[in-house]
N, CA, C, O and the ligand as a Tripos MOL2 file, in Angstrom:
@<TRIPOS>MOLECULE
protein
  309   307    78     0     0
PROTEIN
NO_CHARGES

@<TRIPOS>ATOM
      1 N           5.6630   18.6910   -3.6580 N.3       1 MET1
      2 CA          6.4160   17.4550   -3.9170 C.3       1 MET1
      3 C           6.5990   17.2620   -5.4130 C.2       1 MET1
      4 O           5.6490   17.4040   -6.1830 O.2       1 MET1
      5 N           7.8060   16.9420   -5.8230 N.am      2 LYS2
      6 CA          8.0870   16.6730   -7.2310 C.3       2 LYS2
      7 C           7.7710   15.2060   -7.4930 C.2       2 LYS2
      8 O           8.3780   14.3090   -6.9090 O.2       2 LYS2
      9 N           6.8110   14.9820   -8.3810 N.am      3 PHE3
     10 CA          6.3970   13.6160   -8.6530 C.3       3 PHE3
     11 C           6.7790   13.2200  -10.0690 C.2       3 PHE3
     12 O           6.5690   13.9750  -11.0180 O.2       3 PHE3
     13 N           7.3380   12.0320  -10.1980 N.am      4 ARG4
     14 CA          7.5360   11.4530  -11.5240 C.3       4 ARG4
     15 C           7.3370    9.9520  -11.3890 C.2       4 ARG4
     16 O           8.0890    9.2760  -10.6880 O.2       4 ARG4
     17 N           6.3260    9.4410  -12.0600 N.am      5 CYS5
     18 CA          5.9850    8.0280  -11.9530 C.3       5 CYS5
     19 C           7.1120    7.1770  -12.5210 C.2       5 CYS5
     20 O           7.5170    7.3810  -13.6660 O.2       5 CYS5
     21 N           7.6300    6.2200  -11.7390 N.am      6 HIS6
     22 CA          8.7290    5.3920  -12.2610 C.3       6 HIS6
     23 C           8.2010    4.3130  -13.1950 C.2       6 HIS6
     24 O           8.9840    3.5950  -13.8170 O.2       6 HIS6
     25 N           6.8780    4.1900  -13.2980 N.am      7 ASN7
     26 CA          6.2930    3.2000  -14.2020 C.3       7 ASN7
     27 C           6.0830    3.7800  -15.6090 C.2       7 ASN7
     28 O           6.4590    3.1600  -16.6030 O.2       7 ASN7
     29 N           5.4720    4.9870  -15.6820 N.am      8 CYS8
     30 CA          5.1280    5.5280  -17.0060 C.3       8 CYS8
     31 C           5.7320    6.9040  -17.2620 C.2       8 CYS8
     32 O           5.6360    7.4070  -18.3810 O.2       8 CYS8
     33 N           6.3530    7.5290  -16.2600 N.am      9 GLY9
     34 CA          7.0140    8.8110  -16.4590 C.3       9 GLY9
     35 C           6.1050   10.0210  -16.3020 C.2       9 GLY9
     36 O           6.5720   11.1550  -16.4150 O.2       9 GLY9
     37 N           4.8260    9.8080  -16.0470 N.am     10 SER10
     38 CA          3.8860   10.9250  -15.8800 C.3      10 SER10
     39 C           4.2590   11.7540  -14.6510 C.2      10 SER10
     40 O           4.7720   11.2290  -13.6630 O.2      10 SER10
     41 N           3.9910   13.0620  -14.7330 N.am     11 THR11
     42 CA          4.2470   13.9190  -13.5710 C.3      11 THR11
     43 C           2.9280   14.3530  -12.9190 C.2      11 THR11
     44 O           2.9290   15.1410  -11.9730 O.2      11 THR11
     45 N           1.8130   13.8400  -13.4250 N.am     12 GLN12
     46 CA          0.5030   14.1850  -12.8810 C.3      12 GLN12
     47 C           0.0430   13.0970  -11.9150 C.2      12 GLN12
     48 O           0.1510   11.9050  -12.2040 O.2      12 GLN12
     49 N          -0.4670   13.5250  -10.7700 N.am     13 TYR13
     50 CA         -0.9220   12.5360   -9.7920 C.3      13 TYR13
     51 C          -2.0720   13.1040   -8.9850 C.2      13 TYR13
     52 O          -2.3210   14.3100   -8.9850 O.2      13 TYR13
     53 N          -2.7500   12.2340   -8.3160 N.am     14 HIS14
     54 CA         -3.7500   12.6660   -7.3430 C.3      14 HIS14
     55 C          -3.5350   11.8590   -6.0660 C.2      14 HIS14
     56 O          -2.8200   10.8570   -6.0620 O.2      14 HIS14
     57 N          -4.1600   12.3080   -4.9930 N.am     15 GLU15
     58 CA         -4.0270   11.5850   -3.7420 C.3      15 GLU15
     59 C          -5.3100   10.8310   -3.4620 C.2      15 GLU15
     60 O          -6.3940   11.2530   -3.8640 O.2      15 GLU15
     61 N          -5.1800    9.7140   -2.7710 N.am     16 GLY16
     62 CA         -6.3620    8.9260   -2.4620 C.3      16 GLY16
     63 C          -6.0590    7.9550   -1.3400 C.2      16 GLY16
     64 O          -4.9260    7.8510   -0.8680 O.2      16 GLY16
     65 N          -7.0880    7.2510   -0.9260 N.am     17 MET17
     66 CA         -6.9340    6.2510    0.1250 C.3      17 MET17
     67 C          -7.0560    4.8720   -0.5070 C.2      17 MET17
     68 O          -7.9910    4.6030   -1.2610 O.2      17 MET17
     69 N          -6.1060    4.0060   -0.1920 N.am     18 ILE18
     70 CA         -6.1670    2.6750   -0.7880 C.3      18 ILE18
     71 C          -5.9870    1.6000    0.2810 C.2      18 ILE18
     72 O          -5.5240    1.8670    1.3900 O.2      18 ILE18
     73 N          -6.3670    0.3850   -0.0860 N.am     19 ASN19
     74 CA         -6.1040   -0.7850    0.7480 C.3      19 ASN19
     75 C          -4.9440   -1.5330    0.1180 C.2      19 ASN19
     76 O          -4.8720   -1.6370   -1.1060 O.2      19 ASN19
     77 N          -4.0440   -2.0490    0.9200 N.am     20 ASN20
     78 CA         -2.9110   -2.7670    0.3460 C.3      20 ASN20
     79 C          -2.5070   -3.9350    1.2440 C.2      20 ASN20
     80 O          -2.6270   -3.8700    2.4670 O.2      20 ASN20
     81 N          -2.0280   -4.9980    0.6100 N.am     21 VAL21
     82 CA         -1.5610   -6.1670    1.3620 C.3      21 VAL21
     83 C          -0.0330   -6.1470    1.3990 C.2      21 VAL21
     84 O           0.6210   -5.9760    0.3700 O.2      21 VAL21
     85 N           0.5170   -6.3220    2.5750 N.am     22 PHE22
     86 CA          1.9690   -6.3660    2.7620 C.3      22 PHE22
     87 C           2.3510   -7.7530    3.2350 C.2      22 PHE22
     88 O           1.6920   -8.3130    4.1110 O.2      22 PHE22
     89 N           3.4080   -8.3140    2.6690 N.am     23 GLU23
     90 CA          3.8770   -9.6240    3.1120 C.3      23 GLU23
     91 C           5.1890   -9.4390    3.8490 C.2      23 GLU23
     92 O           6.1720   -8.9460    3.2950 O.2      23 GLU23
     93 N           5.1830   -9.8470    5.1140 N.am     24 ILE24
     94 CA          6.3870   -9.7300    5.9330 C.3      24 ILE24
     95 C           6.6580  -11.0900    6.5370 C.2      24 ILE24
     96 O           5.8420  -11.6220    7.2900 O.2      24 ILE24
     97 N           7.8110  -11.6510    6.2030 N.am     25 GLU25
     98 CA          8.1980  -12.9780    6.6950 C.3      25 GLU25
     99 C           7.0980  -14.0100    6.4740 C.2      25 GLU25
    100 O           6.7910  -14.8100    7.3580 O.2      25 GLU25
    101 N           6.5090  -13.9770    5.2750 N.am     26 GLY26
    102 CA          5.5080  -14.9730    4.9100 C.3      26 GLY26
    103 C           4.1220  -14.7200    5.4640 C.2      26 GLY26
    104 O           3.1830  -15.4480    5.1420 O.2      26 GLY26
    105 N           3.9820  -13.7050    6.2860 N.am     27 GLN27
    106 CA          2.6760  -13.3750    6.8780 C.3      27 GLN27
    107 C           2.0710  -12.2080    6.0960 C.2      27 GLN27
    108 O           2.7390  -11.2090    5.8290 O.2      27 GLN27
    109 N           0.7960  -12.3530    5.7360 N.am     28 LEU28
    110 CA          0.1290  -11.2940    4.9890 C.3      28 LEU28
    111 C          -0.6130  -10.3530    5.9270 C.2      28 LEU28
    112 O          -1.2330  -10.7860    6.8980 O.2      28 LEU28
    113 N          -0.5410   -9.0770    5.6270 N.am     29 HIS29
    114 CA         -1.2130   -8.0570    6.4390 C.3      29 HIS29
    115 C          -1.9780   -7.1380    5.4960 C.2      29 HIS29
    116 O          -1.3870   -6.5270    4.6060 O.2      29 HIS29
    117 N          -3.2700   -7.0400    5.6870 N.am     30 LEU30
    118 CA         -4.0760   -6.1120    4.9010 C.3      30 LEU30
    119 C          -4.2320   -4.8260    5.7000 C.2      30 LEU30
    120 O          -4.7300   -4.8400    6.8260 O.2      30 LEU30
    121 N          -3.8030   -3.7160    5.1100 N.am     31 VAL31
    122 CA         -3.9460   -2.4170    5.7800 C.3      31 VAL31
    123 C          -4.9070   -1.5780    4.9430 C.2      31 VAL31
    124 O          -4.6890   -1.3820    3.7470 O.2      31 VAL31
    125 N          -5.9590   -1.0890    5.5680 N.am     32 LYS32
    126 CA         -6.9860   -0.3410    4.8510 C.3      32 LYS32
    127 C          -6.8070    1.1600    5.0340 C.2      32 LYS32
    128 O          -6.2320    1.6170    6.0220 O.2      32 LYS32
    129 N          -7.3090    1.9140    4.0650 N.am     33 ASN33
    130 CA         -7.3520    3.3830    4.1300 C.3      33 ASN33
    131 C          -5.9770    4.0170    4.3350 C.2      33 ASN33
    132 O          -5.7810    4.8380    5.2310 O.2      33 ASN33
    133 N          -5.0350    3.6170    3.4880 N.am     34 ILE34
    134 CA         -3.6890    4.2100    3.5450 C.3      34 ILE34
    135 C          -3.6560    5.4040    2.5830 C.2      34 ILE34
    136 O          -4.0380    5.2650    1.4210 O.2      34 ILE34
    137 N          -3.2070    6.5690    3.0500 N.am     35 PRO35
    138 CA         -3.0740    7.6980    2.1170 C.3      35 PRO35
    139 C          -1.9780    7.3910    1.0990 C.2      35 PRO35
    140 O          -0.8520    7.0560    1.4670 O.2      35 PRO35
    141 N          -2.3180    7.5080   -0.1840 N.am     36 ALA36
    142 CA         -1.3640    7.1590   -1.2330 C.3      36 ALA36
    143 C          -1.3490    8.2290   -2.3050 C.2      36 ALA36
    144 O          -2.2710    9.0360   -2.4210 O.2      36 ALA36
    145 N          -0.2760    8.2170   -3.0870 N.am     37 ILE37
    146 CA         -0.1490    9.0800   -4.2550 C.3      37 ILE37
    147 C          -0.3800    8.1790   -5.4540 C.2      37 ILE37
    148 O           0.2730    7.1450   -5.5940 O.2      37 ILE37
    149 N          -1.3080    8.5670   -6.3180 N.am     38 ILE38
    150 CA         -1.7240    7.6920   -7.4080 C.3      38 ILE38
    151 C          -1.4600    8.3880   -8.7380 C.2      38 ILE38
    152 O          -1.9170    9.5090   -8.9610 O.2      38 ILE38
    153 N          -0.7310    7.7280   -9.6070 N.am     39 CYS39
    154 CA         -0.3980    8.2840  -10.9190 C.3      39 CYS39
    155 C          -1.6830    8.4780  -11.7260 C.2      39 CYS39
    156 O          -2.5070    7.5670  -11.8080 O.2      39 CYS39
    157 N          -1.8560    9.6560  -12.3200 N.am     40 ASP40
    158 CA         -3.0500    9.9390  -13.1220 C.3      40 ASP40
    159 C          -3.1270    9.0580  -14.3640 C.2      40 ASP40
    160 O          -4.2200    8.7020  -14.8060 O.2      40 ASP40
    161 N          -1.9860    8.7070  -14.9240 N.am     41 ARG41
    162 CA         -1.9990    8.0170  -16.2020 C.3      41 ARG41
    163 C          -2.1280    6.5010  -16.0300 C.2      41 ARG41
    164 O          -2.9750    5.8780  -16.6710 O.2      41 ARG41
    165 N          -1.2980    5.9010  -15.1700 N.am     42 CYS42
    166 CA         -1.2910    4.4290  -15.1040 C.3      42 CYS42
    167 C          -1.8290    3.8880  -13.7880 C.2      42 CYS42
    168 O          -1.8840    2.6730  -13.6010 O.2      42 CYS42
    169 N          -2.2240    4.7620  -12.8770 N.am     43 GLU43
    170 CA         -2.8200    4.3460  -11.6070 C.3      43 GLU43
    171 C          -1.8410    3.6210  -10.6870 C.2      43 GLU43
    172 O          -2.2520    3.0030   -9.7050 O.2      43 GLU43
    173 N          -0.5440    3.6960  -11.0020 N.am     44 GLU44
    174 CA          0.4590    3.1370  -10.0980 C.3      44 GLU44
    175 C           0.3710    3.8840   -8.7680 C.2      44 GLU44
    176 O           0.1730    5.0990   -8.7390 O.2      44 GLU44
    177 N           0.5200    3.1430   -7.6700 N.am     45 LYS45
    178 CA          0.3640    3.7330   -6.3510 C.3      45 LYS45
    179 C           1.6980    3.8280   -5.6270 C.2      45 LYS45
    180 O           2.5230    2.9160   -5.6720 O.2      45 LYS45
    181 N           1.8810    4.9550   -4.9630 N.am     46 PHE46
    182 CA          3.1250    5.1970   -4.2190 C.3      46 PHE46
    183 C           2.7870    5.6440   -2.8030 C.2      46 PHE46
    184 O           1.7490    6.2610   -2.5610 O.2      46 PHE46
    185 N           3.6750    5.3250   -1.8810 N.am     47 PHE47
    186 CA          3.5180    5.8260   -0.5170 C.3      47 PHE47
    187 C           4.6930    6.7320   -0.1960 C.2      47 PHE47
    188 O           5.8240    6.4750   -0.6080 O.2      47 PHE47
    189 N           4.4090    7.7930    0.5450 N.am     48 LYS48
    190 CA          5.4960    8.6310    1.0450 C.3      48 LYS48
    191 C           6.2830    7.8310    2.0810 C.2      48 LYS48
    192 O           5.7250    6.9560    2.7430 O.2      48 LYS48
    193 N           7.5920    8.1290    2.2270 N.am     49 PRO49
    194 CA          8.4240    7.3500    3.1670 C.3      49 PRO49
    195 C           7.8490    7.3140    4.5760 C.2      49 PRO49
    196 O           7.9060    6.2830    5.2450 O.2      49 PRO49
    197 N           7.2910    8.4420    5.0330 N.am     50 GLU50
    198 CA          6.7570    8.4600    6.4010 C.3      50 GLU50
    199 C           5.5110    7.5810    6.5170 C.2      50 GLU50
    200 O           5.1890    7.0930    7.6000 O.2      50 GLU50
    201 N           4.8150    7.3840    5.3970 N.am     51 ILE51
    202 CA          3.6470    6.4970    5.4040 C.3      51 ILE51
    203 C           4.1180    5.0480    5.5370 C.2      51 ILE51
    204 O           3.5310    4.2640    6.2830 O.2      51 ILE51
    205 N           5.1780    4.7010    4.8110 N.am     52 TYR52
    206 CA          5.7600    3.3550    4.9480 C.3      52 TYR52
    207 C           6.1370    3.0630    6.3950 C.2      52 TYR52
    208 O           5.8360    1.9950    6.9280 O.2      52 TYR52
    209 N           6.8030    4.0340    7.0210 N.am     53 GLU53
    210 CA          7.2160    3.8510    8.4220 C.3      53 GLU53
    211 C           6.0130    3.5750    9.3090 C.2      53 GLU53
    212 O           6.0370    2.6810   10.1550 O.2      53 GLU53
    213 N           4.9530    4.3640    9.1000 N.am     54 LYS54
    214 CA          3.7410    4.2060    9.8970 C.3      54 LYS54
    215 C           3.1040    2.8310    9.6550 C.2      54 LYS54
    216 O           2.6380    2.1850   10.5940 O.2      54 LYS54
    217 N           3.0870    2.3930    8.3940 N.am     55 ILE55
    218 CA          2.5130    1.0820    8.0600 C.3      55 ILE55
    219 C           3.2610   -0.0150    8.8240 C.2      55 ILE55
    220 O           2.6410   -0.8950    9.4200 O.2      55 ILE55
    221 N           4.6020    0.0420    8.8020 N.am     56 TYR56
    222 CA          5.3610   -1.0100    9.4850 C.3      56 TYR56
    223 C           5.1640   -0.9520   10.9950 C.2      56 TYR56
    224 O           5.1620   -1.9830   11.6670 O.2      56 TYR56
    225 N           4.9980    0.2530   11.5220 N.am     57 ASP57
    226 CA          4.6480    0.4110   12.9410 C.3      57 ASP57
    227 C           3.3380   -0.2990   13.2500 C.2      57 ASP57
    228 O           3.2360   -1.0770   14.1990 O.2      57 ASP57
    229 N           2.3320   -0.0060   12.4150 N.am     58 ILE58
    230 CA          0.9890   -0.5560   12.6300 C.3      58 ILE58
    231 C           1.0310   -2.0820   12.5810 C.2      58 ILE58
    232 O           0.4630   -2.7610   13.4370 O.2      58 ILE58
    233 N           1.7170   -2.6080   11.5610 N.am     59 ILE59
    234 CA          1.7320   -4.0560   11.3420 C.3      59 ILE59
    235 C           2.3710   -4.7960   12.5220 C.2      59 ILE59
    236 O           2.0260   -5.9450   12.7960 O.2      59 ILE59
    237 N           3.2910   -4.1430   13.2100 N.am     60 HIS60
    238 CA          3.9750   -4.8190   14.3120 C.3      60 HIS60
    239 C           3.2410   -4.6950   15.6390 C.2      60 HIS60
    240 O           3.7400   -5.1480   16.6680 O.2      60 HIS60
    241 N           2.0450   -4.0780   15.6230 N.am     61 LYS61
    242 CA          1.2770   -3.9420   16.8620 C.3      61 LYS61
    243 C           0.0190   -4.8040   16.8050 C.2      61 LYS61
    244 O          -0.9860   -4.4190   16.2070 O.2      61 LYS61
    245 N           0.0900   -5.9620   17.4290 N.am     62 LYS62
    246 CA         -1.0260   -6.9060   17.3900 C.3      62 LYS62
    247 C          -2.3070   -6.2980   17.9630 C.2      62 LYS62
    248 O          -3.4060   -6.6550   17.5390 O.2      62 LYS62
    249 N          -2.1710   -5.3930   18.9110 N.am     63 GLU63
    250 CA         -3.3690   -4.8040   19.5290 C.3      63 GLU63
    251 C          -4.1310   -3.8960   18.5600 C.2      63 GLU63
    252 O          -5.2680   -3.5110   18.8350 O.2      63 GLU63
    253 N          -3.5070   -3.5520   17.4260 N.am     64 LEU64
    254 CA         -4.1890   -2.6970   16.4510 C.3      64 LEU64
    255 C          -4.9610   -3.5040   15.4010 C.2      64 LEU64
    256 O          -5.6100   -2.9250   14.5300 O.2      64 LEU64
    257 N          -4.8910   -4.8280   15.4820 N.am     65 ILE65
    258 CA         -5.6150   -5.6560   14.5050 C.3      65 ILE65
    259 C          -7.1120   -5.4370   14.6660 C.2      65 ILE65
    260 O          -7.6550   -5.5690   15.7630 O.2      65 ILE65
    261 N          -7.7780   -5.0990   13.5530 N.am     66 LYS66
    262 CA         -9.2150   -4.8100   13.5640 C.3      66 LYS66
    263 C         -10.0370   -6.0570   13.2470 C.2      66 LYS66
    264 O         -11.1370   -6.2340   13.7700 O.2      66 LYS66
    265 N          -9.5040   -6.9030   12.4010 N.am     67 ALA67
    266 CA        -10.2500   -8.0860   11.9900 C.3      67 ALA67
    267 C          -9.2800   -9.0590   11.3460 C.2      67 ALA67
    268 O          -8.2080   -8.6710   10.8830 O.2      67 ALA67
    269 N          -9.6680  -10.3300   11.3210 N.am     68 THR68
    270 CA         -8.8740  -11.3380   10.6270 C.3      68 THR68
    271 C          -9.7610  -11.9330    9.5390 C.2      68 THR68
    272 O         -10.8980  -12.3270    9.7970 O.2      68 THR68
    273 N          -9.2280  -11.9930    8.3250 N.am     69 VAL69
    274 CA        -10.0260  -12.4940    7.2060 C.3      69 VAL69
    275 C          -9.3910  -13.7570    6.6320 C.2      69 VAL69
    276 O          -8.1800  -13.9600    6.7210 O.2      69 VAL69
    277 N         -10.2260  -14.5880    6.0480 N.am     70 GLU70
    278 CA         -9.7140  -15.7380    5.3080 C.3      70 GLU70
    279 C          -9.4990  -15.3020    3.8670 C.2      70 GLU70
    280 O         -10.2670  -14.4930    3.3470 O.2      70 GLU70
    281 N          -8.4900  -15.8140    3.2290 N.am     71 ALA71
    282 CA         -8.2340  -15.4510    1.8420 C.3      71 ALA71
    283 C          -7.9530  -16.6980    1.0270 C.2      71 ALA71
    284 O          -7.3460  -17.6490    1.5190 O.2      71 ALA71
    285 N          -8.3980  -16.6880   -0.2230 N.am     72 ASP72
    286 CA         -8.0760  -17.7630   -1.1520 C.3      72 ASP72
    287 C          -6.7600  -17.4280   -1.8240 C.2      72 ASP72
    288 O          -6.5610  -16.3030   -2.2830 O.2      72 ASP72
    289 N          -5.8760  -18.3820   -1.8830 N.am     73 VAL73
    290 CA         -4.5510  -18.1480   -2.4590 C.3      73 VAL73
    291 C          -4.4170  -18.9410   -3.7490 C.2      73 VAL73
    292 O          -4.7040  -20.1380   -3.7850 O.2      73 VAL73
    293 N          -3.9790  -18.2720   -4.8020 N.am     74 TYR74
    294 CA         -3.7850  -18.9140   -6.1060 C.3      74 TYR74
    295 C          -2.3590  -18.6840   -6.5710 C.2      74 TYR74
    296 O          -1.6890  -17.7410   -6.1500 O.2      74 TYR74
    297 N          -1.9190  -19.5560   -7.4370 N.am     75 GLU75
    298 CA         -0.6400  -19.3170   -8.1080 C.3      75 GLU75
    299 C          -0.9030  -19.2260   -9.5880 C.2      75 GLU75
    300 O          -1.5630  -20.0940  -10.1590 O.2      75 GLU75
    301 N          -0.3970  -18.1880  -10.2150 N.am     76 PHE76
    302 CA         -0.6360  -17.9730  -11.6320 C.3      76 PHE76
    303 C           0.1080  -19.0040  -12.4770 C.2      76 PHE76
    304 O          -0.3900  -19.4500  -13.5110 O.2      76 PHE76
    305 N           1.2960  -19.3720  -12.0270 N.am     77 ALA77
    306 CA          2.1000  -20.3280  -12.7940 C.3      77 ALA77
    307 C           2.8540  -21.2200  -11.8260 C.2      77 ALA77
    308 O           3.5970  -22.1040  -12.2510 O.2      77 ALA77
    309 ZN          2.3160    6.2000  -14.0770 Zn       78 ZN78
@<TRIPOS>BOND
     1     1     2 1
     2     2     3 1
     3     3     4 2
     4     3     5 am
     5     5     6 1
     6     6     7 1
     7     7     8 2
     8     7     9 am
     9     9    10 1
    10    10    11 1
    11    11    12 2
    12    11    13 am
    13    13    14 1
    14    14    15 1
    15    15    16 2
    16    15    17 am
    17    17    18 1
    18    18    19 1
    19    19    20 2
    20    19    21 am
    21    21    22 1
    22    22    23 1
    23    23    24 2
    24    23    25 am
    25    25    26 1
    26    26    27 1
    27    27    28 2
    28    27    29 am
    29    29    30 1
    30    30    31 1
    31    31    32 2
    32    31    33 am
    33    33    34 1
    34    34    35 1
    35    35    36 2
    36    35    37 am
    37    37    38 1
    38    38    39 1
    39    39    40 2
    40    39    41 am
    41    41    42 1
    42    42    43 1
    43    43    44 2
    44    43    45 am
    45    45    46 1
    46    46    47 1
    47    47    48 2
    48    47    49 am
    49    49    50 1
    50    50    51 1
    51    51    52 2
    52    51    53 am
    53    53    54 1
    54    54    55 1
    55    55    56 2
    56    55    57 am
    57    57    58 1
    58    58    59 1
    59    59    60 2
    60    59    61 am
    61    61    62 1
    62    62    63 1
    63    63    64 2
    64    63    65 am
    65    65    66 1
    66    66    67 1
    67    67    68 2
    68    67    69 am
    69    69    70 1
    70    70    71 1
    71    71    72 2
    72    71    73 am
    73    73    74 1
    74    74    75 1
    75    75    76 2
    76    75    77 am
    77    77    78 1
    78    78    79 1
    79    79    80 2
    80    79    81 am
    81    81    82 1
    82    82    83 1
    83    83    84 2
    84    83    85 am
    85    85    86 1
    86    86    87 1
    87    87    88 2
    88    87    89 am
    89    89    90 1
    90    90    91 1
    91    91    92 2
    92    91    93 am
    93    93    94 1
    94    94    95 1
    95    95    96 2
    96    95    97 am
    97    97    98 1
    98    98    99 1
    99    99   100 2
   100    99   101 am
   101   101   102 1
   102   102   103 1
   103   103   104 2
   104   103   105 am
   105   105   106 1
   106   106   107 1
   107   107   108 2
   108   107   109 am
   109   109   110 1
   110   110   111 1
   111   111   112 2
   112   111   113 am
   113   113   114 1
   114   114   115 1
   115   115   116 2
   116   115   117 am
   117   117   118 1
   118   118   119 1
   119   119   120 2
   120   119   121 am
   121   121   122 1
   122   122   123 1
   123   123   124 2
   124   123   125 am
   125   125   126 1
   126   126   127 1
   127   127   128 2
   128   127   129 am
   129   129   130 1
   130   130   131 1
   131   131   132 2
   132   131   133 am
   133   133   134 1
   134   134   135 1
   135   135   136 2
   136   135   137 am
   137   137   138 1
   138   138   139 1
   139   139   140 2
   140   139   141 am
   141   141   142 1
   142   142   143 1
   143   143   144 2
   144   143   145 am
   145   145   146 1
   146   146   147 1
   147   147   148 2
   148   147   149 am
   149   149   150 1
   150   150   151 1
   151   151   152 2
   152   151   153 am
   153   153   154 1
   154   154   155 1
   155   155   156 2
   156   155   157 am
   157   157   158 1
   158   158   159 1
   159   159   160 2
   160   159   161 am
   161   161   162 1
   162   162   163 1
   163   163   164 2
   164   163   165 am
   165   165   166 1
   166   166   167 1
   167   167   168 2
   168   167   169 am
   169   169   170 1
   170   170   171 1
   171   171   172 2
   172   171   173 am
   173   173   174 1
   174   174   175 1
   175   175   176 2
   176   175   177 am
   177   177   178 1
   178   178   179 1
   179   179   180 2
   180   179   181 am
   181   181   182 1
   182   182   183 1
   183   183   184 2
   184   183   185 am
   185   185   186 1
   186   186   187 1
   187   187   188 2
   188   187   189 am
   189   189   190 1
   190   190   191 1
   191   191   192 2
   192   191   193 am
   193   193   194 1
   194   194   195 1
   195   195   196 2
   196   195   197 am
   197   197   198 1
   198   198   199 1
   199   199   200 2
   200   199   201 am
   201   201   202 1
   202   202   203 1
   203   203   204 2
   204   203   205 am
   205   205   206 1
   206   206   207 1
   207   207   208 2
   208   207   209 am
   209   209   210 1
   210   210   211 1
   211   211   212 2
   212   211   213 am
   213   213   214 1
   214   214   215 1
   215   215   216 2
   216   215   217 am
   217   217   218 1
   218   218   219 1
   219   219   220 2
   220   219   221 am
   221   221   222 1
   222   222   223 1
   223   223   224 2
   224   223   225 am
   225   225   226 1
   226   226   227 1
   227   227   228 2
   228   227   229 am
   229   229   230 1
   230   230   231 1
   231   231   232 2
   232   231   233 am
   233   233   234 1
   234   234   235 1
   235   235   236 2
   236   235   237 am
   237   237   238 1
   238   238   239 1
   239   239   240 2
   240   239   241 am
   241   241   242 1
   242   242   243 1
   243   243   244 2
   244   243   245 am
   245   245   246 1
   246   246   247 1
   247   247   248 2
   248   247   249 am
   249   249   250 1
   250   250   251 1
   251   251   252 2
   252   251   253 am
   253   253   254 1
   254   254   255 1
   255   255   256 2
   256   255   257 am
   257   257   258 1
   258   258   259 1
   259   259   260 2
   260   259   261 am
   261   261   262 1
   262   262   263 1
   263   263   264 2
   264   263   265 am
   265   265   266 1
   266   266   267 1
   267   267   268 2
   268   267   269 am
   269   269   270 1
   270   270   271 1
   271   271   272 2
   272   271   273 am
   273   273   274 1
   274   274   275 1
   275   275   276 2
   276   275   277 am
   277   277   278 1
   278   278   279 1
   279   279   280 2
   280   279   281 am
   281   281   282 1
   282   282   283 1
   283   283   284 2
   284   283   285 am
   285   285   286 1
   286   286   287 1
   287   287   288 2
   288   287   289 am
   289   289   290 1
   290   290   291 1
   291   291   292 2
   292   291   293 am
   293   293   294 1
   294   294   295 1
   295   295   296 2
   296   295   297 am
   297   297   298 1
   298   298   299 1
   299   299   300 2
   300   299   301 am
   301   301   302 1
   302   302   303 1
   303   303   304 2
   304   303   305 am
   305   305   306 1
   306   306   307 1
   307   307   308 2
@<TRIPOS>SUBSTRUCTURE
     1 MET1         2 RESIDUE 1 A MET
     2 LYS2         6 RESIDUE 1 A LYS
     3 PHE3        10 RESIDUE 1 A PHE
     4 ARG4        14 RESIDUE 1 A ARG
     5 CYS5        18 RESIDUE 1 A CYS
     6 HIS6        22 RESIDUE 1 A HIS
     7 ASN7        26 RESIDUE 1 A ASN
     8 CYS8        30 RESIDUE 1 A CYS
     9 GLY9        34 RESIDUE 1 A GLY
    10 SER10       38 RESIDUE 1 A SER
    11 THR11       42 RESIDUE 1 A THR
    12 GLN12       46 RESIDUE 1 A GLN
    13 TYR13       50 RESIDUE 1 A TYR
    14 HIS14       54 RESIDUE 1 A HIS
    15 GLU15       58 RESIDUE 1 A GLU
    16 GLY16       62 RESIDUE 1 A GLY
    17 MET17       66 RESIDUE 1 A MET
    18 ILE18       70 RESIDUE 1 A ILE
    19 ASN19       74 RESIDUE 1 A ASN
    20 ASN20       78 RESIDUE 1 A ASN
    21 VAL21       82 RESIDUE 1 A VAL
    22 PHE22       86 RESIDUE 1 A PHE
    23 GLU23       90 RESIDUE 1 A GLU
    24 ILE24       94 RESIDUE 1 A ILE
    25 GLU25       98 RESIDUE 1 A GLU
    26 GLY26      102 RESIDUE 1 A GLY
    27 GLN27      106 RESIDUE 1 A GLN
    28 LEU28      110 RESIDUE 1 A LEU
    29 HIS29      114 RESIDUE 1 A HIS
    30 LEU30      118 RESIDUE 1 A LEU
    31 VAL31      122 RESIDUE 1 A VAL
    32 LYS32      126 RESIDUE 1 A LYS
    33 ASN33      130 RESIDUE 1 A ASN
    34 ILE34      134 RESIDUE 1 A ILE
    35 PRO35      138 RESIDUE 1 A PRO
    36 ALA36      142 RESIDUE 1 A ALA
    37 ILE37      146 RESIDUE 1 A ILE
    38 ILE38      150 RESIDUE 1 A ILE
    39 CYS39      154 RESIDUE 1 A CYS
    40 ASP40      158 RESIDUE 1 A ASP
    41 ARG41      162 RESIDUE 1 A ARG
    42 CYS42      166 RESIDUE 1 A CYS
    43 GLU43      170 RESIDUE 1 A GLU
    44 GLU44      174 RESIDUE 1 A GLU
    45 LYS45      178 RESIDUE 1 A LYS
    46 PHE46      182 RESIDUE 1 A PHE
    47 PHE47      186 RESIDUE 1 A PHE
    48 LYS48      190 RESIDUE 1 A LYS
    49 PRO49      194 RESIDUE 1 A PRO
    50 GLU50      198 RESIDUE 1 A GLU
    51 ILE51      202 RESIDUE 1 A ILE
    52 TYR52      206 RESIDUE 1 A TYR
    53 GLU53      210 RESIDUE 1 A GLU
    54 LYS54      214 RESIDUE 1 A LYS
    55 ILE55      218 RESIDUE 1 A ILE
    56 TYR56      222 RESIDUE 1 A TYR
    57 ASP57      226 RESIDUE 1 A ASP
    58 ILE58      230 RESIDUE 1 A ILE
    59 ILE59      234 RESIDUE 1 A ILE
    60 HIS60      238 RESIDUE 1 A HIS
    61 LYS61      242 RESIDUE 1 A LYS
    62 LYS62      246 RESIDUE 1 A LYS
    63 GLU63      250 RESIDUE 1 A GLU
    64 LEU64      254 RESIDUE 1 A LEU
    65 ILE65      258 RESIDUE 1 A ILE
    66 LYS66      262 RESIDUE 1 A LYS
    67 ALA67      266 RESIDUE 1 A ALA
    68 THR68      270 RESIDUE 1 A THR
    69 VAL69      274 RESIDUE 1 A VAL
    70 GLU70      278 RESIDUE 1 A GLU
    71 ALA71      282 RESIDUE 1 A ALA
    72 ASP72      286 RESIDUE 1 A ASP
    73 VAL73      290 RESIDUE 1 A VAL
    74 TYR74      294 RESIDUE 1 A TYR
    75 GLU75      298 RESIDUE 1 A GLU
    76 PHE76      302 RESIDUE 1 A PHE
    77 ALA77      306 RESIDUE 1 A ALA
    78 ZN78       309 GROUP 0 **** ****
């Protein structure tokens, strides 16, 4: 795969598992252990298109919910 970070321009990356929150129609979804591509220089995280598809599949299946958490919400400004 040809990688070029759109944040810092680095072409070096590593792969890892990350947790990420997705907001869909005002509802927050925390998805854990997503395989991601992580920029070596700035740590910006990217998902392959097929990973995005899988994430949206998962989020739309209520039976796959593992846990529900409470979260504190802040506004910076
Ligand atoms: Zn970068």
